[in-house]
ROZA-783843 format. One record per residue (C-alpha): residue number from 1; x, y, z. Coordinates in nm, 4 decimals. Example, Ala and Ser with C-alpha at 12.3 -4.5 7.8 and 13.67 -1.06 7.14 Angstrom:
2
atom pos = 1 | X = 1.2300 | Y = -0.4500 | Z = 0.7800;
atom pos = 2 | X = 1.3670 | Y = -0.1060 | Z = 0.7140;
This chain:
347
atom pos = 1 | X = 7.5968 | Y = 6.9047 | Z = 8.3643;
atom pos = 2 | X = 7.4065 | Y = 7.2102 | Z = 8.3178;
atom pos = 3 | X = 7.5843 | Y = 7.3137 | Z = 8.0077;
atom pos = 4 | X = 7.3968 | Y = 7.6366 | Z = 7.9822;
atom pos = 5 | X = 7.4402 | Y = 7.7577 | Z = 8.3139;
atom pos = 6 | X = 7.8604 | Y = 7.7297 | Z = 8.2786;
atom pos = 7 | X = 7.7854 | Y = 7.9084 | Z = 7.9612;
atom pos = 8 | X = 7.5834 | Y = 8.1749 | Z = 8.1237;
atom pos = 9 | X = 7.8047 | Y = 8.2019 | Z = 8.4235;
atom pos = 10 | X = 8.1067 | Y = 8.2224 | Z = 8.1601;
atom pos = 11 | X = 7.9664 | Y = 8.5393 | Z = 7.9408;
atom pos = 12 | X = 7.8712 | Y = 8.7416 | Z = 8.2819;
atom pos = 13 | X = 8.1645 | Y = 8.7027 | Z = 8.3950;
atom pos = 14 | X = 8.3505 | Y = 8.8102 | Z = 8.1121;
atom pos = 15 | X = 8.0625 | Y = 9.0860 | Z = 8.0462;
atom pos = 16 | X = 8.1758 | Y = 9.1858 | Z = 8.3881;
atom pos = 17 | X = 8.5183 | Y = 9.2115 | Z = 8.4058;
atom pos = 18 | X = 8.5005 | Y = 9.4025 | Z = 8.0556;
atom pos = 19 | X = 8.2281 | Y = 9.6666 | Z = 8.2527;
atom pos = 20 | X = 8.5218 | Y = 9.6896 | Z = 8.5291;
atom pos = 21 | X = 8.7591 | Y = 9.7498 | Z = 8.2644;
atom pos = 22 | X = 8.5704 | Y = 9.9761 | Z = 8.0911;
atom pos = 23 | X = 8.5073 | Y = 10.2096 | Z = 8.3330;
atom pos = 24 | X = 8.8360 | Y = 10.2127 | Z = 8.5337;
atom pos = 25 | X = 8.9145 | Y = 10.2888 | Z = 8.1818;
atom pos = 26 | X = 8.6832 | Y = 10.6007 | Z = 8.1508;
atom pos = 27 | X = 8.7467 | Y = 10.6661 | Z = 8.5366;
atom pos = 28 | X = 9.0784 | Y = 10.8175 | Z = 8.4248;
atom pos = 29 | X = 8.8782 | Y = 11.0367 | Z = 8.1897;
atom pos = 30 | X = 8.6327 | Y = 11.1835 | Z = 8.4106;
atom pos = 31 | X = 8.9468 | Y = 11.2584 | Z = 8.6337;
atom pos = 32 | X = 9.0667 | Y = 11.4410 | Z = 8.3993;
atom pos = 33 | X = 8.7426 | Y = 11.6287 | Z = 8.3233;
atom pos = 34 | X = 8.6236 | Y = 11.7116 | Z = 8.7161;
atom pos = 35 | X = 8.9463 | Y = 11.8253 | Z = 8.8138;
atom pos = 36 | X = 9.0017 | Y = 12.0332 | Z = 8.5065;
atom pos = 37 | X = 8.6108 | Y = 12.1719 | Z = 8.5776;
atom pos = 38 | X = 8.7356 | Y = 12.2427 | Z = 8.9394;
atom pos = 39 | X = 9.0418 | Y = 12.3978 | Z = 8.8188;
atom pos = 40 | X = 8.8669 | Y = 12.6145 | Z = 8.5093;
atom pos = 41 | X = 9.0628 | Y = 12.4624 | Z = 8.2520;
atom pos = 42 | X = 8.9545 | Y = 12.2355 | Z = 7.9661;
atom pos = 43 | X = 9.1069 | Y = 11.9036 | Z = 8.0008;
atom pos = 44 | X = 9.1749 | Y = 11.6278 | Z = 7.7769;
atom pos = 45 | X = 9.0037 | Y = 11.7655 | Z = 7.4325;
atom pos = 46 | X = 9.2453 | Y = 11.6388 | Z = 7.1680;
atom pos = 47 | X = 9.1291 | Y = 11.2317 | Z = 7.0905;
atom pos = 48 | X = 8.7773 | Y = 11.2825 | Z = 6.9462;
atom pos = 49 | X = 8.5021 | Y = 11.4736 | Z = 7.0266;
atom pos = 50 | X = 8.5930 | Y = 11.6605 | Z = 7.4033;
atom pos = 51 | X = 8.8333 | Y = 11.4289 | Z = 7.4418;
atom pos = 52 | X = 8.6222 | Y = 11.1248 | Z = 7.4514;
atom pos = 53 | X = 8.8588 | Y = 10.8454 | Z = 7.3022;
atom pos = 54 | X = 9.1690 | Y = 10.9922 | Z = 7.5780;
atom pos = 55 | X = 9.1483 | Y = 10.6522 | Z = 7.7540;
atom pos = 56 | X = 9.1987 | Y = 10.4571 | Z = 7.3687;
atom pos = 57 | X = 9.4854 | Y = 10.6873 | Z = 7.3722;
atom pos = 58 | X = 9.6381 | Y = 10.6403 | Z = 7.7050;
atom pos = 59 | X = 9.6159 | Y = 10.2140 | Z = 7.6945;
atom pos = 60 | X = 9.7902 | Y = 10.2150 | Z = 7.3577;
atom pos = 61 | X = 10.0634 | Y = 10.4626 | Z = 7.4667;
atom pos = 62 | X = 10.0754 | Y = 10.2234 | Z = 7.7908;
atom pos = 63 | X = 10.1319 | Y = 9.8969 | Z = 7.4873;
atom pos = 64 | X = 10.3539 | Y = 10.0964 | Z = 7.2978;
atom pos = 65 | X = 10.5895 | Y = 10.2215 | Z = 7.6404;
atom pos = 66 | X = 10.9517 | Y = 10.0648 | Z = 7.6583;
atom pos = 67 | X = 10.9577 | Y = 9.7805 | Z = 7.9091;
atom pos = 68 | X = 11.2380 | Y = 9.8784 | Z = 8.1544;
atom pos = 69 | X = 11.3141 | Y = 9.5932 | Z = 8.4514;
atom pos = 70 | X = 11.5900 | Y = 9.7553 | Z = 8.7033;
atom pos = 71 | X = 11.8905 | Y = 9.5538 | Z = 8.6948;
atom pos = 72 | X = 11.9133 | Y = 9.5229 | Z = 9.0265;
atom pos = 73 | X = 11.5304 | Y = 9.4244 | Z = 9.1162;
atom pos = 74 | X = 11.4183 | Y = 9.1002 | Z = 9.2285;
atom pos = 75 | X = 11.2573 | Y = 9.0295 | Z = 8.8350;
atom pos = 76 | X = 11.0095 | Y = 8.7298 | Z = 8.9011;
atom pos = 77 | X = 10.8410 | Y = 8.9420 | Z = 9.1774;
atom pos = 78 | X = 10.8918 | Y = 9.2344 | Z = 8.9679;
atom pos = 79 | X = 10.6769 | Y = 9.1175 | Z = 8.7170;
atom pos = 80 | X = 10.4223 | Y = 8.9559 | Z = 8.9102;
atom pos = 81 | X = 10.3623 | Y = 9.2241 | Z = 9.1504;
atom pos = 82 | X = 10.1134 | Y = 9.4448 | Z = 8.9580;
atom pos = 83 | X = 9.9342 | Y = 9.1105 | Z = 8.8349;
atom pos = 84 | X = 9.8847 | Y = 9.0509 | Z = 9.1904;
atom pos = 85 | X = 9.6566 | Y = 9.3948 | Z = 9.2207;
atom pos = 86 | X = 9.5131 | Y = 9.3474 | Z = 8.9296;
atom pos = 87 | X = 9.3868 | Y = 9.0521 | Z = 8.9775;
atom pos = 88 | X = 9.2634 | Y = 9.0967 | Z = 9.2947;
atom pos = 89 | X = 9.0612 | Y = 9.3940 | Z = 9.1874;
atom pos = 90 | X = 8.9155 | Y = 9.1956 | Z = 8.9412;
atom pos = 91 | X = 8.7928 | Y = 8.9608 | Z = 9.1695;
atom pos = 92 | X = 8.5681 | Y = 9.1309 | Z = 9.4091;
atom pos = 93 | X = 8.3191 | Y = 9.1657 | Z = 9.1316;
atom pos = 94 | X = 8.2635 | Y = 8.7986 | Z = 9.0909;
atom pos = 95 | X = 8.0107 | Y = 8.8326 | Z = 9.4148;
atom pos = 96 | X = 7.8594 | Y = 9.1537 | Z = 9.2996;
atom pos = 97 | X = 7.4941 | Y = 9.1624 | Z = 9.2974;
atom pos = 98 | X = 7.3814 | Y = 9.3738 | Z = 8.9411;
atom pos = 99 | X = 7.0530 | Y = 9.3403 | Z = 8.9854;
atom pos = 100 | X = 6.7752 | Y = 9.0944 | Z = 8.9968;
atom pos = 101 | X = 6.6692 | Y = 8.7915 | Z = 8.7747;
atom pos = 102 | X = 6.6398 | Y = 8.8018 | Z = 8.3633;
atom pos = 103 | X = 6.4181 | Y = 8.5355 | Z = 8.2127;
atom pos = 104 | X = 6.5772 | Y = 8.4783 | Z = 7.8644;
atom pos = 105 | X = 6.4256 | Y = 8.1462 | Z = 7.6609;
atom pos = 106 | X = 6.2717 | Y = 7.9944 | Z = 7.9827;
atom pos = 107 | X = 6.5840 | Y = 7.9965 | Z = 8.1919;
atom pos = 108 | X = 6.6296 | Y = 8.2620 | Z = 8.4821;
atom pos = 109 | X = 6.9639 | Y = 8.3960 | Z = 8.4551;
atom pos = 110 | X = 7.0746 | Y = 8.6041 | Z = 8.8181;
atom pos = 111 | X = 7.3078 | Y = 8.9263 | Z = 8.7570;
atom pos = 112 | X = 7.5442 | Y = 8.7534 | Z = 8.9237;
atom pos = 113 | X = 7.8418 | Y = 8.5426 | Z = 8.8996;
atom pos = 114 | X = 7.8533 | Y = 8.3650 | Z = 9.2219;
atom pos = 115 | X = 7.6498 | Y = 8.3570 | Z = 9.5141;
atom pos = 116 | X = 7.8100 | Y = 8.2595 | Z = 9.8643;
atom pos = 117 | X = 7.6540 | Y = 8.3372 | Z = 10.1868;
atom pos = 118 | X = 7.9362 | Y = 8.4843 | Z = 10.3081;
atom pos = 119 | X = 8.0186 | Y = 8.7389 | Z = 10.0916;
atom pos = 120 | X = 8.1476 | Y = 8.9990 | Z = 10.3289;
atom pos = 121 | X = 8.4005 | Y = 8.8221 | Z = 10.4255;
atom pos = 122 | X = 8.4785 | Y = 8.7195 | Z = 10.0461;
atom pos = 123 | X = 8.5350 | Y = 9.0678 | Z = 9.9688;
atom pos = 124 | X = 8.7454 | Y = 9.1766 | Z = 10.2815;
atom pos = 125 | X = 8.9684 | Y = 8.8718 | Z = 10.2125;
atom pos = 126 | X = 9.0524 | Y = 8.9121 | Z = 9.8208;
atom pos = 127 | X = 9.0836 | Y = 9.3288 | Z = 9.9290;
atom pos = 128 | X = 9.3437 | Y = 9.2218 | Z = 10.2230;
atom pos = 129 | X = 9.5172 | Y = 8.9863 | Z = 9.9522;
atom pos = 130 | X = 9.5715 | Y = 9.3432 | Z = 9.7031;
atom pos = 131 | X = 9.8250 | Y = 9.4640 | Z = 9.9195;
atom pos = 132 | X = 10.0389 | Y = 9.1976 | Z = 9.8388;
atom pos = 133 | X = 10.0557 | Y = 9.2863 | Z = 9.5362;
atom pos = 134 | X = 10.1854 | Y = 9.6393 | Z = 9.6740;
atom pos = 135 | X = 10.4669 | Y = 9.5306 | Z = 9.8871;
atom pos = 136 | X = 10.5882 | Y = 9.3026 | Z = 9.6306;
atom pos = 137 | X = 10.6210 | Y = 9.5079 | Z = 9.3415;
atom pos = 138 | X = 10.7804 | Y = 9.7825 | Z = 9.6198;
atom pos = 139 | X = 11.0436 | Y = 9.5576 | Z = 9.7588;
atom pos = 140 | X = 11.1112 | Y = 9.3841 | Z = 9.4483;
atom pos = 141 | X = 11.2148 | Y = 9.7100 | Z = 9.2865;
atom pos = 142 | X = 11.5143 | Y = 9.7600 | Z = 9.5090;
atom pos = 143 | X = 11.4160 | Y = 10.1082 | Z = 9.5562;
atom pos = 144 | X = 11.3779 | Y = 10.3044 | Z = 9.8888;
atom pos = 145 | X = 11.0591 | Y = 10.5184 | Z = 9.7196;
atom pos = 146 | X = 10.9276 | Y = 10.2371 | Z = 9.6133;
atom pos = 147 | X = 11.0188 | Y = 10.0356 | Z = 9.9360;
atom pos = 148 | X = 10.8978 | Y = 10.3562 | Z = 10.1681;
atom pos = 149 | X = 10.5550 | Y = 10.3514 | Z = 9.9404;
atom pos = 150 | X = 10.4881 | Y = 9.9322 | Z = 9.9822;
atom pos = 151 | X = 10.5175 | Y = 10.0028 | Z = 10.3737;
atom pos = 152 | X = 10.3135 | Y = 10.3103 | Z = 10.3704;
atom pos = 153 | X = 10.0505 | Y = 10.1031 | Z = 10.2092;
atom pos = 154 | X = 10.0452 | Y = 9.7670 | Z = 10.4271;
atom pos = 155 | X = 10.0362 | Y = 9.9992 | Z = 10.7551;
atom pos = 156 | X = 9.7390 | Y = 10.2191 | Z = 10.5820;
atom pos = 157 | X = 9.5635 | Y = 9.9143 | Z = 10.5106;
atom pos = 158 | X = 9.6119 | Y = 9.6851 | Z = 10.7862;
atom pos = 159 | X = 9.5059 | Y = 10.0035 | Z = 11.0197;
atom pos = 160 | X = 9.1847 | Y = 10.1094 | Z = 10.8091;
atom pos = 161 | X = 9.1072 | Y = 9.7492 | Z = 10.7363;
atom pos = 162 | X = 9.0199 | Y = 9.7090 | Z = 11.1468;
atom pos = 163 | X = 8.8042 | Y = 10.0425 | Z = 11.1468;
atom pos = 164 | X = 8.6205 | Y = 9.8891 | Z = 10.8514;
atom pos = 165 | X = 8.5884 | Y = 9.5240 | Z = 10.9526;
atom pos = 166 | X = 8.3849 | Y = 9.6931 | Z = 11.2608;
atom pos = 167 | X = 8.1407 | Y = 9.8854 | Z = 11.0611;
atom pos = 168 | X = 8.0534 | Y = 9.5803 | Z = 10.8448;
atom pos = 169 | X = 8.0015 | Y = 9.3653 | Z = 11.1627;
atom pos = 170 | X = 7.7559 | Y = 9.6404 | Z = 11.3013;
atom pos = 171 | X = 7.5687 | Y = 9.6360 | Z = 10.9487;
atom pos = 172 | X = 7.5805 | Y = 9.2678 | Z = 10.9930;
atom pos = 173 | X = 7.4028 | Y = 9.2476 | Z = 11.3180;
atom pos = 174 | X = 7.1208 | Y = 9.4578 | Z = 11.1570;
atom pos = 175 | X = 7.1072 | Y = 9.2565 | Z = 10.8937;
atom pos = 176 | X = 7.1635 | Y = 8.8841 | Z = 11.0290;
atom pos = 177 | X = 7.3224 | Y = 8.8280 | Z = 10.6868;
atom pos = 178 | X = 7.7009 | Y = 8.7858 | Z = 10.5480;
atom pos = 179 | X = 7.5609 | Y = 8.7583 | Z = 10.2199;
atom pos = 180 | X = 7.5506 | Y = 9.1110 | Z = 9.9819;
atom pos = 181 | X = 7.2144 | Y = 9.0379 | Z = 9.8036;
atom pos = 182 | X = 7.0241 | Y = 8.9646 | Z = 10.1082;
atom pos = 183 | X = 7.1690 | Y = 9.2869 | Z = 10.2742;
atom pos = 184 | X = 7.0567 | Y = 9.4692 | Z = 9.9639;
atom pos = 185 | X = 6.7001 | Y = 9.2732 | Z = 10.0119;
atom pos = 186 | X = 6.7067 | Y = 9.3698 | Z = 10.3642;
atom pos = 187 | X = 6.6939 | Y = 9.7814 | Z = 10.2434;
atom pos = 188 | X = 6.3745 | Y = 9.7499 | Z = 10.0826;
atom pos = 189 | X = 5.9884 | Y = 9.5741 | Z = 10.1489;
atom pos = 190 | X = 5.9037 | Y = 9.8896 | Z = 10.4158;
atom pos = 191 | X = 6.2802 | Y = 9.8935 | Z = 10.5242;
atom pos = 192 | X = 6.4937 | Y = 10.1998 | Z = 10.5242;
atom pos = 193 | X = 6.8346 | Y = 10.2083 | Z = 10.3742;
atom pos = 194 | X = 7.0926 | Y = 10.1367 | Z = 10.6108;
atom pos = 195 | X = 7.2880 | Y = 10.5166 | Z = 10.5759;
atom pos = 196 | X = 7.0114 | Y = 10.6608 | Z = 10.7474;
atom pos = 197 | X = 6.9517 | Y = 10.3595 | Z = 11.0495;
atom pos = 198 | X = 7.3573 | Y = 10.3552 | Z = 11.0752;
atom pos = 199 | X = 7.4911 | Y = 10.7130 | Z = 10.9684;
atom pos = 200 | X = 7.8253 | Y = 10.6795 | Z = 11.1909;
atom pos = 201 | X = 7.8741 | Y = 10.3111 | Z = 10.9942;
atom pos = 202 | X = 7.8195 | Y = 10.5225 | Z = 10.6942;
atom pos = 203 | X = 8.0506 | Y = 10.7767 | Z = 10.7825;
atom pos = 204 | X = 8.3501 | Y = 10.5163 | Z = 10.9365;
atom pos = 205 | X = 8.3182 | Y = 10.2746 | Z = 10.6304;
atom pos = 206 | X = 8.3138 | Y = 10.5548 | Z = 10.3222;
atom pos = 207 | X = 8.6691 | Y = 10.7261 | Z = 10.5307;
atom pos = 208 | X = 8.8010 | Y = 10.3196 | Z = 10.5179;
atom pos = 209 | X = 8.7184 | Y = 10.3069 | Z = 10.1611;
atom pos = 210 | X = 8.9156 | Y = 10.6129 | Z = 10.0573;
atom pos = 211 | X = 9.2053 | Y = 10.4752 | Z = 10.2559;
atom pos = 212 | X = 9.1887 | Y = 10.1312 | Z = 10.1266;
atom pos = 213 | X = 9.1657 | Y = 10.2534 | Z = 9.7558;
atom pos = 214 | X = 9.4535 | Y = 10.5010 | Z = 9.8015;
atom pos = 215 | X = 9.2977 | Y = 10.7846 | Z = 9.7244;
atom pos = 216 | X = 9.3273 | Y = 11.1577 | Z = 9.8442;
atom pos = 217 | X = 9.3265 | Y = 11.3058 | Z = 10.1526;
atom pos = 218 | X = 9.4756 | Y = 10.9055 | Z = 10.2085;
atom pos = 219 | X = 9.7351 | Y = 10.8516 | Z = 9.8856;
atom pos = 220 | X = 10.0975 | Y = 10.9027 | Z = 10.1098;
atom pos = 221 | X = 10.1520 | Y = 10.5204 | Z = 9.9427;
atom pos = 222 | X = 10.2322 | Y = 10.7217 | Z = 9.6037;
atom pos = 223 | X = 10.2634 | Y = 11.0573 | Z = 9.7289;
atom pos = 224 | X = 10.4903 | Y = 11.2196 | Z = 9.4491;
atom pos = 225 | X = 10.5941 | Y = 11.5346 | Z = 9.6836;
atom pos = 226 | X = 10.7694 | Y = 11.2620 | Z = 9.9105;
atom pos = 227 | X = 10.8482 | Y = 10.9431 | Z = 9.7302;
atom pos = 228 | X = 10.8485 | Y = 11.0622 | Z = 9.3520;
atom pos = 229 | X = 10.5754 | Y = 10.7494 | Z = 9.2655;
atom pos = 230 | X = 10.6090 | Y = 10.5308 | Z = 9.5846;
atom pos = 231 | X = 10.5537 | Y = 10.1961 | Z = 9.5268;
atom pos = 232 | X = 10.5494 | Y = 10.1857 | Z = 9.1481;
atom pos = 233 | X = 10.8306 | Y = 10.4601 | Z = 9.1101;
atom pos = 234 | X = 11.0144 | Y = 10.1905 | Z = 8.8801;
atom pos = 235 | X = 10.7817 | Y = 10.0839 | Z = 8.6654;
atom pos = 236 | X = 10.6630 | Y = 10.1677 | Z = 8.3319;
atom pos = 237 | X = 10.4806 | Y = 10.0114 | Z = 8.0332;
atom pos = 238 | X = 10.1514 | Y = 9.7782 | Z = 8.1048;
atom pos = 239 | X = 10.2952 | Y = 9.6953 | Z = 8.4705;
atom pos = 240 | X = 10.2452 | Y = 10.0534 | Z = 8.5862;
atom pos = 241 | X = 9.9162 | Y = 10.0743 | Z = 8.3383;
atom pos = 242 | X = 9.7978 | Y = 9.7491 | Z = 8.5627;
atom pos = 243 | X = 9.8670 | Y = 9.9350 | Z = 8.8745;
atom pos = 244 | X = 9.6692 | Y = 10.3186 | Z = 8.7606;
atom pos = 245 | X = 9.3574 | Y = 10.1560 | Z = 8.6197;
atom pos = 246 | X = 9.3395 | Y = 9.8253 | Z = 8.8974;
atom pos = 247 | X = 9.3283 | Y = 10.1525 | Z = 9.1476;
atom pos = 248 | X = 9.0206 | Y = 10.2256 | Z = 8.9333;
atom pos = 249 | X = 8.8961 | Y = 9.9406 | Z = 8.9383;
atom pos = 250 | X = 8.8848 | Y = 9.9162 | Z = 9.3272;
atom pos = 251 | X = 8.7289 | Y = 10.2510 | Z = 9.3355;
atom pos = 252 | X = 8.4101 | Y = 10.1217 | Z = 9.0753;
atom pos = 253 | X = 8.3800 | Y = 9.8294 | Z = 9.3563;
atom pos = 254 | X = 8.4294 | Y = 10.0080 | Z = 9.6056;
atom pos = 255 | X = 8.1496 | Y = 10.2382 | Z = 9.4972;
atom pos = 256 | X = 7.9309 | Y = 9.9029 | Z = 9.4561;
atom pos = 257 | X = 7.9815 | Y = 9.7857 | Z = 9.8137;
atom pos = 258 | X = 7.8593 | Y = 10.1122 | Z = 9.9493;
atom pos = 259 | X = 7.5737 | Y = 10.1524 | Z = 9.7254;
atom pos = 260 | X = 7.5005 | Y = 9.7660 | Z = 9.8404;
atom pos = 261 | X = 7.5642 | Y = 9.8021 | Z = 10.2035;
atom pos = 262 | X = 7.3962 | Y = 10.1694 | Z = 10.2842;
atom pos = 263 | X = 7.2041 | Y = 10.2396 | Z = 9.9403;
atom pos = 264 | X = 6.9865 | Y = 9.9636 | Z = 9.8874;
atom pos = 265 | X = 7.2319 | Y = 9.8115 | Z = 9.6007;
atom pos = 266 | X = 7.0067 | Y = 9.7569 | Z = 9.2968;
atom pos = 267 | X = 6.6846 | Y = 9.7909 | Z = 9.4668;
atom pos = 268 | X = 6.4696 | Y = 10.1407 | Z = 9.3338;
atom pos = 269 | X = 6.3370 | Y = 10.3909 | Z = 9.6000;
atom pos = 270 | X = 6.0105 | Y = 10.3175 | Z = 9.6937;
atom pos = 271 | X = 6.0478 | Y = 10.0222 | Z = 9.4681;
atom pos = 272 | X = 5.6738 | Y = 9.9281 | Z = 9.5923;
atom pos = 273 | X = 5.5574 | Y = 10.2451 | Z = 9.3617;
atom pos = 274 | X = 5.7056 | Y = 10.0960 | Z = 9.0623;
atom pos = 275 | X = 5.6029 | Y = 9.7306 | Z = 9.1090;
atom pos = 276 | X = 5.2537 | Y = 9.7982 | Z = 9.1928;
atom pos = 277 | X = 5.1248 | Y = 10.1065 | Z = 9.1038;
atom pos = 278 | X = 5.3529 | Y = 10.1559 | Z = 8.7649;
atom pos = 279 | X = 5.3489 | Y = 9.7568 | Z = 8.7056;
atom pos = 280 | X = 5.7092 | Y = 9.7846 | Z = 8.6730;
atom pos = 281 | X = 5.7941 | Y = 9.3436 | Z = 8.6420;
atom pos = 282 | X = 6.0310 | Y = 9.1114 | Z = 8.5298;
atom pos = 283 | X = 6.2925 | Y = 9.1760 | Z = 8.3015;
atom pos = 284 | X = 6.1808 | Y = 9.5555 | Z = 8.2449;
atom pos = 285 | X = 6.2166 | Y = 9.5149 | Z = 8.6244;
atom pos = 286 | X = 6.5439 | Y = 9.3912 | Z = 8.6327;
atom pos = 287 | X = 6.7041 | Y = 9.6567 | Z = 8.4115;
atom pos = 288 | X = 6.5616 | Y = 9.9698 | Z = 8.5901;
atom pos = 289 | X = 6.7018 | Y = 9.8229 | Z = 8.8913;
atom pos = 290 | X = 7.0690 | Y = 9.7296 | Z = 8.7053;
atom pos = 291 | X = 7.0617 | Y = 10.0784 | Z = 8.5466;
atom pos = 292 | X = 6.9558 | Y = 10.2435 | Z = 8.9358;
atom pos = 293 | X = 7.2568 | Y = 10.0603 | Z = 9.0427;
atom pos = 294 | X = 7.5083 | Y = 10.1496 | Z = 8.8026;
atom pos = 295 | X = 7.3707 | Y = 10.5202 | Z = 8.8300;
atom pos = 296 | X = 7.4327 | Y = 10.5111 | Z = 9.2210;
atom pos = 297 | X = 7.7954 | Y = 10.3500 | Z = 9.1312;
atom pos = 298 | X = 7.8861 | Y = 10.6789 | Z = 8.9402;
atom pos = 299 | X = 7.7629 | Y = 10.8928 | Z = 9.2221;
atom pos = 300 | X = 7.9751 | Y = 10.7515 | Z = 9.4305;
atom pos = 301 | X = 8.2695 | Y = 10.7554 | Z = 9.1802;
atom pos = 302 | X = 8.2108 | Y = 11.0925 | Z = 9.0930;
atom pos = 303 | X = 8.2374 | Y = 11.1457 | Z = 9.5322;
atom pos = 304 | X = 8.5609 | Y = 10.9845 | Z = 9.5114;
atom pos = 305 | X = 8.7081 | Y = 11.2018 | Z = 9.2586;
atom pos = 306 | X = 8.5116 | Y = 11.5288 | Z = 9.4363;
atom pos = 307 | X = 8.7099 | Y = 11.4843 | Z = 9.7030;
atom pos = 308 | X = 9.0037 | Y = 11.4026 | Z = 9.5694;
atom pos = 309 | X = 9.0168 | Y = 11.7886 | Z = 9.4170;
atom pos = 310 | X = 8.8987 | Y = 11.9102 | Z = 9.7998;
atom pos = 311 | X = 9.0902 | Y = 11.8473 | Z = 10.0253;
atom pos = 312 | X = 9.4865 | Y = 11.8333 | Z = 10.0834;
atom pos = 313 | X = 9.6503 | Y = 11.5539 | Z = 10.1489;
atom pos = 314 | X = 9.6974 | Y = 11.4231 | Z = 10.5165;
atom pos = 315 | X = 10.0589 | Y = 11.3554 | Z = 10.6853;
atom pos = 316 | X = 10.1301 | Y = 11.0050 | Z = 10.7265;
atom pos = 317 | X = 10.1337 | Y = 11.1052 | Z = 11.1372;
atom pos = 318 | X = 9.7864 | Y = 11.2006 | Z = 11.0490;
atom pos = 319 | X = 9.6670 | Y = 10.9150 | Z = 10.8698;
atom pos = 320 | X = 9.7600 | Y = 10.6282 | Z = 11.0928;
atom pos = 321 | X = 9.6783 | Y = 10.8696 | Z = 11.4062;
atom pos = 322 | X = 9.3363 | Y = 10.9165 | Z = 11.2467;
atom pos = 323 | X = 9.3248 | Y = 10.5733 | Z = 11.1876;
atom pos = 324 | X = 9.4495 | Y = 10.3758 | Z = 11.5626;
atom pos = 325 | X = 9.3190 | Y = 10.6673 | Z = 11.7577;
atom pos = 326 | X = 9.0140 | Y = 10.7717 | Z = 11.6515;
atom pos = 327 | X = 8.8272 | Y = 10.5650 | Z = 11.3542;
atom pos = 328 | X = 8.8768 | Y = 10.1897 | Z = 11.5217;
atom pos = 329 | X = 8.7385 | Y = 10.3331 | Z = 11.9353;
atom pos = 330 | X = 8.5020 | Y = 10.5496 | Z = 11.7254;
atom pos = 331 | X = 8.3839 | Y = 10.1942 | Z = 11.4788;
atom pos = 332 | X = 8.4071 | Y = 9.9522 | Z = 11.8480;
atom pos = 333 | X = 8.2030 | Y = 10.1683 | Z = 12.0486;
atom pos = 334 | X = 7.9411 | Y = 10.2199 | Z = 11.7227;
atom pos = 335 | X = 7.9446 | Y = 9.8345 | Z = 11.7138;
atom pos = 336 | X = 7.8706 | Y = 9.7720 | Z = 12.0832;
atom pos = 337 | X = 7.5973 | Y = 10.0532 | Z = 12.0564;
atom pos = 338 | X = 7.4362 | Y = 9.8823 | Z = 11.7683;
atom pos = 339 | X = 7.4570 | Y = 9.5628 | Z = 11.9880;
atom pos = 340 | X = 7.3024 | Y = 9.7072 | Z = 12.2675;
atom pos = 341 | X = 7.0132 | Y = 9.8277 | Z = 12.0400;
atom pos = 342 | X = 6.9842 | Y = 9.5023 | Z = 11.8654;
atom pos = 343 | X = 6.9236 | Y = 9.3023 | Z = 12.2032;
atom pos = 344 | X = 6.6690 | Y = 9.5665 | Z = 12.3117;
atom pos = 345 | X = 6.4535 | Y = 9.5510 | Z = 12.0221;
atom pos = 346 | X = 6.4861 | Y = 9.8963 | Z = 11.8412;
atom pos = 347 | X = 6.7344 | Y = 9.8784 | Z = 11.5253;
């Protein structure tokens, strides 16, 4: 048994989880600052310089808040809901390829917790499980607003996962792979980014990503003006924090998947120029690729936030109509078109 390999993977998993939680925490700070800028306000500016310690203050507040469990709730499921939602959000980061390979003390360390040939199926399966955390929490609260929020979340995710899955099939059809690393590698070495080849697929996928993350304009499961707080109305303390942070973890992972599927992932634009002309190779190339990947992720996180403070919320009937009557038929037509182009050798 290669104990060094096991230690490398354990260390990588811990680092990935820490980065995911750190970015989720500071995404709350970025969300407030971006909202403040767009609304001509200051935003958080008390905890630390420019309010930079605000996420730490929020986390401490969540831990220090009183733990309230409704008397009529199903206690076990009430406690399990936030945990399921948080665990499934973090599990998706396990197969994301964050960069190439580092050579340290003669050992080659791949910047990916695990590589499986069916990474796309793993992502879709784990994302589908996330709705159980919302459903269980909403139902176990024994509150009508929580239950309505949970029902909205489940119907919304079922609707948009179909269109998302069909959009991903178009990418799989073109790249002939279910592996996230192979899909990212396909977009280098003379190939264009997938967003340039399949702009309609990208549009369908990113709309579905907003719905999957419960982000505006698809934040109907926690619509404050109608449902108080939606599925987490009865939650307090860190259980509420799990629901809130998991949403930002999902946004982080969604941004990473969008970058991998459509924008070359960790690969640099015109990578041959950096490798052949500038001589960027080995560990330095891997480090630059990783920073490039996180730069793309940060851009899409900003895009999620920009949309939130720009576009108003849909009504629930409009949301369902968009999913079933527009996105699913459009994604089917897109998939058929890609199959025809593949068959005639154009794609």
